[in-house]
C-alpha positions in Angstrom: 141.7 84.9 117.9 142.6 87.6 115.4 143.9 87.4 111.8 146.3 89.1 109.5 145.4 91.3 106.6 147.2 92.6 103.6 148.9 95.4 105.5 151.0 93.0 107.4 150.2 94.5 110.8 150.1 92.3 113.8 148.0 93.2 116.8 149.5 92.5 120.2 148.3 89.7 122.4 146.7 87.9 119.4 147.0 84.6 117.5 147.4 84.3 113.8 147.5 81.8 111.0 150.0 82.4 108.2 150.0 79.7 105.5 148.5 77.2 108.0 151.2 78.0 110.6 150.0 79.1 114.0 151.8 82.1 115.4 151.1 83.7 118.8 152.4 87.2 119.1 152.9 89.2 122.3 154.2 92.7 122.4 153.9 95.8 120.3 152.9 96.4 116.6 155.2 94.6 114.3 155.7 95.0 110.5 156.2 91.9 108.4 157.3 92.8 104.9 156.4 91.0 101.7 153.6 88.8 103.1 152.3 86.2 100.6 148.6 85.8 99.8 146.9 85.7 103.2 144.0 83.5 104.2 142.0 86.1 106.2 139.4 84.2 108.2 137.8 86.8 110.3 134.0 86.7 109.9 132.9 89.9 108.2 129.4 89.0 107.3 128.0 89.0 103.8 126.3 85.7 104.3 129.5 83.8 103.6 131.1 81.0 105.7 134.6 81.8 106.7 136.7 79.2 108.4 137.7 79.7 112.0 140.2 76.9 111.9 142.4 75.8 109.0 140.6 73.5 106.5 137.8 72.1 108.6 135.7 69.4 107.2 132.6 71.6 107.3 132.6 75.3 108.1 128.8 75.5 108.7 127.2 73.6 111.5 123.6 72.4 111.4 122.5 75.1 113.9 124.2 77.8 111.8 122.7 76.5 108.6 119.2 76.5 110.2 119.7 80.1 111.3 120.9 81.3 107.9 118.2 79.4 106.0 115.4 80.8 108.3 116.8 84.3 107.9 116.8 83.9 104.1 113.2 82.8 104.1 112.4 86.1 105.9 114.6 88.1 103.5 112.5 86.8 100.5 109.5 88.5 102.0 111.3 91.8 101.3 110.3 91.3 97.7 106.7 91.7 98.8 107.7 94.8 100.7 109.6 96.4 97.8 106.6 95.7 95.5 104.1 97.2 97.9 106.3 100.2 98.7 106.9 100.9 95.0 103.3 100.2 94.1 102.2 102.7 96.7 104.5 105.4 95.5 103.5 105.4 91.9 100.2 106.2 90.3 97.6 103.5 90.5 97.6 102.9 86.8 101.2 101.5 87.2 101.1 99.6 90.5 100.4 96.2 89.0 103.3 96.7 86.6 105.7 97.5 89.4 104.6 94.3 91.3 105.2 92.2 88.2 108.7 93.7 87.9 109.5 92.4 91.4 108.4 88.9 90.3 110.7 89.2 87.3 113.6 90.2 89.6 113.3 87.0 91.5 112.6 84.7 88.6 115.1 85.9 86.0 117.6 87.3 88.4 117.5 84.0 90.2 118.2 81.9 87.2 121.1 84.0 86.0 122.6 84.1 89.5 122.5 80.3 89.5 124.0 80.2 86.0 126.9 82.5 86.5 126.4 85.0 89.3 127.5 82.8 92.2 130.5 81.4 90.4 131.7 84.9 89.5 131.4 85.9 93.2 132.6 82.8 95.1 134.0 80.4 92.5 137.3 78.9 93.6 138.4 77.0 90.4 141.6 77.7 88.5 141.4 81.2 87.1 139.9 82.8 90.2 141.7 86.0 91.2 141.1 89.1 93.5 138.8 90.6 90.8 136.4 87.7 90.1 135.9 84.1 90.9 135.7 81.2 88.4 133.8 77.9 88.5 130.6 76.8 90.2 128.6 77.8 87.1 125.2 76.2 86.8 125.7 75.3 90.5 125.2 71.7 91.5 127.1 70.8 94.6 128.0 67.2 95.6 126.9 65.5 98.8 130.0 66.4 100.7 129.8 70.1 100.1 126.2 70.8 99.4 125.4 72.0 103.0 128.0 74.8 102.9 127.5 75.7 99.3 123.7 75.7 99.1 123.4 77.7 102.4 125.7 80.3 101.1 124.1 80.3 97.6 120.6 80.7 98.9 121.5 83.6 101.2 123.5 85.4 98.5 120.7 84.8 96.0 118.4 86.9 98.3 121.0 89.7 98.3 121.3 89.6 94.5 117.6 89.9 93.8 117.3 92.8 96.3 120.1 94.8 94.5 118.2 94.5 91.2 114.8 95.4 92.8 116.2 98.8 93.9 116.5 99.8 90.3 112.8 99.0 89.5 111.5 101.7 91.7 113.7 104.4 90.4 112.6 103.9 86.8 108.9 103.3 87.5 106.1 104.5 85.3 108.1 105.0 82.1 110.5 102.0 81.7 109.6 99.6 78.9 108.6 96.3 80.5 110.3 94.1 77.9 113.5 96.1 78.3 113.3 95.7 82.0 112.9 92.0 81.7 116.1 91.8 79.7 117.9 94.2 82.1 116.8 92.2 85.2 118.2 89.0 83.6 121.7 90.4 83.0 121.8 92.8 86.0 123.2 90.0 88.1 126.6 90.9 86.8 126.3 94.4 88.4 125.9 92.7 91.9 128.0 89.6 91.7 131.4 91.1 91.0 131.4 93.6 93.9 130.0 90.8 96.2 133.2 88.8 95.5 135.4 91.8 96.1 133.8 92.3 99.5 133.0 88.9 100.9 135.1 86.3 99.1 138.4 85.5 100.8 140.3 86.1 97.6 138.5 89.5 96.9 140.8 92.5 96.9 138.5 94.6 99.1 138.2 91.8 101.6 142.0 91.4 101.7 142.3 95.1 102.4 140.0 94.8 105.4 136.8 96.4 104.2 133.9 95.8 106.5 130.3 95.5 105.1 128.5 93.0 107.3 125.1 92.9 105.7 125.4 94.8 102.4 125.2 98.6 102.7 127.9 98.8 100.0 127.5 95.4 98.2 123.7 95.6 97.9 122.4 99.1 98.6 125.1 101.4 97.3 125.5 99.1 94.3 121.8 99.1 93.6 121.4 102.8 94.4 124.2 103.8 92.0 122.7 101.6 89.3 119.2 103.1 90.0 120.5 106.7 89.7 122.2 106.0 86.4 119.1 104.2 85.0 116.9 107.1 86.0 119.1 109.5 84.3 119.3 107.4 81.1 115.5 106.8 80.8 114.6 110.4 81.6 111.8 111.8 83.8 108.2 111.0 83.4 106.2 113.1 80.9 105.6 116.6 82.3 107.3 115.8 85.6 109.3 119.0 85.9 107.3 121.2 83.5 105.9 123.3 86.4 107.5 122.2 89.6 110.0 119.8 91.1 107.7 119.2 94.2 107.0 115.5 94.9 104.0 114.0 93.2 101.1 112.6 95.2 101.5 108.9 96.1 99.1 106.4 94.5 98.4 104.6 97.8 100.1 105.8 101.0 98.6 102.9 102.9 100.1 100.4 100.5 103.5 102.2 100.8 103.4 102.0 104.6 102.5 98.3 104.5 105.5 97.7 102.2 107.7 99.6 104.7 106.5 97.3 107.5 107.3 94.2 105.4 110.8 95.6 104.6 111.3 96.4 108.3 110.5 92.8 109.2 112.7 91.5 106.4 115.6 93.7 107.4 115.9 91.9 110.7 116.5 88.7 108.8 118.7 90.5 106.4 121.0 91.8 109.1 120.8 89.1 111.7 121.3 86.4 109.1 124.6 88.1 108.0 126.3 86.8 111.2 126.0 83.5 109.3 125.2 81.4 112.3 124.5 81.4 116.0 127.0 78.9 117.4 130.0 79.9 119.5 130.0 83.7 119.8 127.9 84.4 116.7 124.6 84.3 118.6 125.8 87.3 120.6 126.5 89.3 117.5 123.1 88.2 116.1 121.4 89.5 119.2 123.3 92.8 119.1 122.4 93.1 115.4 118.7 92.8 116.1 118.8 95.5 118.7 121.0 97.9 116.7 118.7 97.4 113.7 115.7 98.5 115.6 117.6 101.3 117.3 118.7 102.7 114.0 115.2 102.6 112.5 113.8 104.4 115.6 116.4 107.1 115.2 115.7 107.5 111.5 111.9 107.6 112.1 112.3 110.3 114.7 114.4 112.4 112.4 112.1 111.9 109.4 109.0 112.8 111.4 110.6 115.8 113.0 111.8 117.2 109.7 108.5 116.5 108.0 106.6 118.3 110.8 108.9 121.2 110.8 108.5 121.6 107.0 104.8 121.0 106.6 103.2 121.0 110.1 102.1 117.5 109.2 103.7 114.1 108.7 104.3 113.4 105.0 104.1 109.7 104.4 107.0 109.7 102.0 109.3 111.4 104.6 108.3 108.9 107.3 108.7 105.8 105.1 112.0 106.8 103.6 113.6 108.1 106.8 113.1 104.7 108.4 114.3 102.8 105.4 117.3 105.1 105.0 118.2 104.5 108.7 118.0 100.7 108.1 120.4 101.0 105.1 122.7 103.2 107.2 123.0 100.6 110.0 123.3 97.5 107.7 127.1 97.7 107.1 128.1 97.8 110.8 125.0 96.3 112.4 126.9 93.6 114.4 129.5 96.1 115.7 127.7 99.2 116.9 126.7 100.0 120.4 123.1 101.0 120.9 124.1 104.7 121.1 126.0 104.5 117.9 123.2 102.7 116.1 120.8 105.4 117.2 123.1 108.1 115.9 123.9 106.4 112.7 120.2 105.8 112.0 119.3 109.4 112.9 121.9 110.8 110.4 120.7 108.2 107.8 117.1 109.2 108.1 118.0 112.9 107.8 120.1 112.2 104.7 117.2 110.3 103.1 114.6 113.1 103.7 116.8 116.1 102.9 118.5 114.7 99.7 115.3 113.6 97.9 114.3 117.2 97.0 117.9 117.8 95.9 117.7 114.9 93.5 114.5 116.3 92.0 116.2 119.7 91.6 118.7 117.9 89.4 115.6 116.7 87.4 116.5 113.1 88.1 113.1 111.5 88.4 113.3 108.8 91.1 109.7 108.1 92.2 110.6 106.0 95.3 113.8 107.9 96.4 116.1 104.9 95.7 119.1 107.1 95.1 118.8 108.8 98.5 117.7 105.8 100.5 119.9 103.1 99.1 122.7 105.1 97.4 123.5 108.0 99.7 122.5 106.2 102.9 124.6 103.2 101.8 127.6 105.6 101.4 127.0 107.0 104.9 126.9 103.5 106.3 130.4 102.7 105.0 131.7 106.0 106.3 130.1 105.5 109.7 132.1 102.2 110.1 135.3 104.1 109.5 134.4 106.6 112.2 132.7 104.7 115.0 133.6 101.0 115.0 135.6 99.6 117.8 137.7 96.5 117.2 135.8 93.4 118.4 137.6 90.6 120.2 135.2 87.6 119.8 135.0 87.1 116.0 137.6 89.6 114.8 135.2 91.1 112.3 137.4 94.3 112.0 140.7 92.4 111.9 141.8 94.3 115.0 141.1 97.7 113.5 139.0 100.6 115.0 137.5 103.6 113.4 138.9 107.1 113.4 137.0 108.3 116.4 137.9 105.2 118.3 141.6 105.9 118.0 142.2 103.6 115.0 143.6 106.2 112.6 142.5 106.8 109.0 143.2 103.4 107.5 139.7 101.9 108.1 138.0 105.0 106.9 140.2 105.1 103.9 139.5 101.6 102.7 135.8 102.0 103.4 135.8 105.1 101.1 137.8 103.2 98.5 135.2 100.4 98.5 132.4 102.9 97.9 134.3 104.5 95.0 135.0 101.3 93.2 131.5 99.9 93.7 129.9 103.2 92.5 132.1 103.3 89.4 131.5 99.6 88.6 127.8 99.8 89.1 127.3 102.9 87.0 129.6 101.9 84.2 128.2 98.4 83.8 124.6 99.7 84.1 125.3 102.2 81.3 126.7 99.6 79.0 123.9 97.2 79.6 121.1 99.8 79.1 122.9 101.1 76.0 123.1 97.7 74.4 119.4 97.0 75.2 118.2 100.3 73.9 120.3 100.3 70.7 120.2 96.7 69.7 117.1 95.1 71.3 114.2 97.3 72.4 113.8 100.9 73.5 114.2 101.2 77.3 111.5 103.8 77.4 107.8 103.4 76.9 106.1 105.2 74.0 104.2 108.4 75.0 100.9 106.5 74.5 101.9 103.7 76.8 103.1 106.0 79.5 100.0 108.2 79.5 97.5 105.3 79.6 99.7 103.5 82.2 101.7 100.3 82.1 99.0 98.2 83.7 96.7 98.9 80.8 99.3 99.0 78.0 101.6 96.1 79.0 99.3 93.8 81.1 95.8 94.4 79.7 94.6 95.5 83.2 92.1 98.3 83.5 90.8 99.7 86.8 88.4 102.4 87.9 89.6 105.8 88.9 93.0 105.4 87.3 92.5 108.0 84.6 92.5 105.6 81.7 89.2 106.8 80.3 90.5 110.3 80.1 93.7 109.2 78.4 92.0 107.0 75.9 89.4 109.7 75.1 92.3 111.9 73.9 94.7 109.3 72.6 92.3 106.6 71.3 92.4 102.8 71.9 94.6 101.9 68.9 98.4 101.6 69.4 101.0 99.7 67.5 98.3 97.9 65.5 96.5 96.6 68.7 93.0 97.4 69.7 92.8 98.0 73.5 89.1 98.8 73.6 88.1 95.3 74.5 90.0 95.3 77.8 87.4 95.1 80.6 87.4 97.4 83.7 88.8 95.6 86.7 87.6 95.8 90.3 83.9 95.3 89.9 81.8 92.2 89.8 80.3 92.4 86.3 77.2 90.3 87.4 76.5 92.7 90.3 77.0 95.7 88.0 74.4 94.2 85.6 71.9 93.6 88.4 72.3 97.1 89.8 71.8 98.6 86.4 68.6 96.8 85.8 67.4 97.5 89.4 68.1 101.2 88.7 65.8 101.0 85.6 63.0 99.1 87.3 59.9 101.1 88.3 59.1 100.0 91.8 57.1 101.4 94.6 58.7 102.4 97.9 59.2 99.6 100.3 58.8 96.8 97.7 60.7 93.6 98.4 64.2 93.5 97.0 64.0 89.8 96.5 60.9 90.3 94.3 62.6 92.9 92.3 65.6 90.7 91.7 63.3 87.9 90.7 61.8 90.1 88.0 65.0 91.1 86.5 66.4 87.6 86.9 63.6 86.3 84.7 64.6 88.8 82.1 68.2 87.5 82.3 67.0 84.0 81.6 64.7 85.1 78.8 67.2 87.3 77.1 69.9 85.1 75.6 72.2 87.8 74.2 71.9 90.2 77.0 75.1 89.2 78.8 77.0 89.1 75.6 76.0 92.7 74.9 76.9 93.6 78.4 80.4 92.0 78.1 81.0 93.7 74.7 80.1 97.2 76.1 81.7 97.0 79.5 85.1 97.9 78.1 84.2 101.3 76.7 82.3 102.9 79.6 83.4 105.8 81.7 84.8 104.4 84.9 83.3 107.2 87.0 79.8 107.2 85.6 76.9 104.8 84.7 76.1 105.4 81.1 72.7 104.7 79.5 73.8 101.8 77.2 74.4 99.8 80.4 70.7 100.2 81.3 69.0 100.1 78.0 69.5 96.4 77.1 67.9 95.2 80.3 65.8 98.1 81.7 62.8 100.1 80.8 64.3 103.6 80.5 64.7 103.3 76.8 67.5 104.8 74.6 66.2 108.3 75.0 66.6 108.4 78.8 69.0 111.1 80.0 72.2 110.2 81.8 71.2 112.7 84.4 68.0 110.7 85.2 70.0 107.4 85.3 72.5 108.9 87.7 69.8 110.5 89.8 68.1 107.2 90.3 71.3 105.3 91.1 72.4 108.0 93.5 69.0 108.0 95.2 69.2 104.2 95.6 72.7 104.4 97.0 72.1 107.1 99.4 68.6 106.2 100.6 68.1 104.9 104.2 67.9 101.2 104.5 64.4 100.9 106.1 61.0 101.4 104.5 59.7 103.7 107.3 62.1 106.5 106.7 61.2 109.9 105.4 63.3 109.7 102.2 62.4 107.7 99.1 63.1 104.0 99.5 63.1 101.8 96.5 63.5 98.4 98.2 63.0 97.2 101.7 66.5 96.2 102.8 65.2 94.4 105.8 63.5 91.8 103.6 66.7 90.7 101.9 66.9 86.9 102.5 
């Protein structure tokens, strides 16, 4: 069964519903002028239930609901993937901050989507129109409709939080955390309006026949455009383009790859769940979606690795990660419609776009640490264009309303409406993001960190979290510990067990003959711990001001026998000898303690 759209074109040998009247049409294309508002019921994804018969009692079966809910559970793991990916791309002094922002996106983005986001997208009360919905605010469905409503709400909620998360990576390492909290709360408005245009039956883009099955435009292009504008407004990181526009080293490539794998896994739920069920013919589309999603990512990965090897004679982690993600974004809009060959091609082009355009963004001095503009924005644009080129009209669910892409003999209409959708979503996202950030920056709180906060890192400045090897000691040695009336010198170094550090310091100061029992040595210093009441307090008070990369004398002196005049060189020599010495007493090198006697 096929369905009408706003152009009034009827496909031959197809059945239609016009104002609940069934019409079967055989013959050639026919023009029907002055059609009224049309109830288009072809399933075009977006995680929205569309009726396949007029006014059914329930449009979502139990099996379909189970499929969609399970897919949504998987999609929510993408927040972990985004957090790990972004945390791996930024310096380690900001990785906790970026993870916390992903938590904020779910918590505050979730509450505002429940309050007004869903209603503006899919509300059907009086006042709803092709531009926005009305009603269903502070959503609380009754027993008769809660199955359909809550399934749709839950799935769309996962889309909404994803769109906001895209922005967090683009402004990492310099965006004020309080300002981001406010922005994340209200950024729901950026997503929910275009979602209604694309996936609500009254939306004007839906009525025109725009196809975006799993959100390349509604989620990724929307988020990518917002991310680009936010990165421009907040400005680059301090010193980012002073000497070069080459990419900065990643804080943790391993973490970034792990995040990519979690996103890869989540993307299968993201795309396959957008068929919104498995009953009737929907399970066939879900199966095809799974295969095309993998095919596209393979094509993108091959492209990214090939380009990276050609440029550098090695595989750059950023190129590999972003090429795969760019391919996934590129496939998302048409994931249920492509052949395996088309998916491979679309993914290959998408991966190439992601890798080649990231340096161009840097040449514009738009600082996007994770490449969100390229991966989500430009690849989302390509995804919509690809539908207008390659898609063939499907016969089972009428996802394309009987239309085919340009290269399939369908003419320019589908390509044209796809491009129109991209244009209006880009303009909407950038204009609304600009207004929101301007209001926050001018009337609430600066959207950018202070120079001191940026240099010492958001983990330290905004979360009181200090770790070794993050460069905080160097920063505070130049800038000091005082900022905005707060004393940051009492923040302890994270990552070590303070008790073990204390024991090792005292062991390093203990004069012991080679091969002596470690247990005996620990017993000696343990007695000192018991007999020295204030030792641990002194240790706790001083742990916050040590150099993370050295072992200073004031750690040893309260417990050991080196005395205050002992040189740091001597302390470090002893600690290094103890660390590097062989673990048995019979070796030729100096052995402080017999490791084999450890109980």
